[in-house]
C-alpha angles and dihedrals in degrees: 000000000000133000089257088062091069104113099198120025107220114237114246093010091064088084089068095041092050090057088070124075121235098277135129114289094239090053092048093050090050096045098047103042138089093318092076089056096044089057091058098040093116091054091047090053090052090055090046112167097342124124128207092227135012113276095022124122125259120238088260090053089052093050091049089048090054090051094048094046092047091054092049094047091047089056090049092050092049092047093053095040088056090052095246105156096198110134106236123216128235121245132231103241094192092057089051091049093050094059102029097096089218094148091059090060130080124248089241092055093049094044093048092049091049090048093050091047093049090052088054090047091053091049092051094048090046088058092058119093123212093271091053092047089054093049114115137206142165124264130157086006089295131113109236135171126223088244091054090050089055091055091044087057090051096045099041096070090042090053092052093042089056091049090051092052092048101041108022106033091066086064090067 
């Protein structure tokens, strides 16, 4: 299914979905995953643990955030695909970042974990049929479909990758 097949665009998360062109979900998940980050690994290592402004995350923090968010959204997608109507809570990304220990890890470790996780994400979404992809649930007080979660997972790394290019690459 394509982005244009999303029936209701979830408020707030639409900013990630709208980053992705109208392509098949599987293609989007492959195109906007860990590969974008592997290509820029040398630039990330030059930036190291610097931030473009006080209080902002390092590149490693951002990668860990992408990993954490992908795991959470995968759980949400699975919950809704299985017709579980439990309303799922949001999560406080800054609390996660504070205790993640991302800056003690290597870029290779973070990138490899993100790559492994994305492969698992693709496998899970490939297992969903059209009815499952159109299933909806409530998270973060928003109605979302499994299909929209798939495109959130494609657009979220792209969003952060674009921020990195704009804000961090000038530090090189």
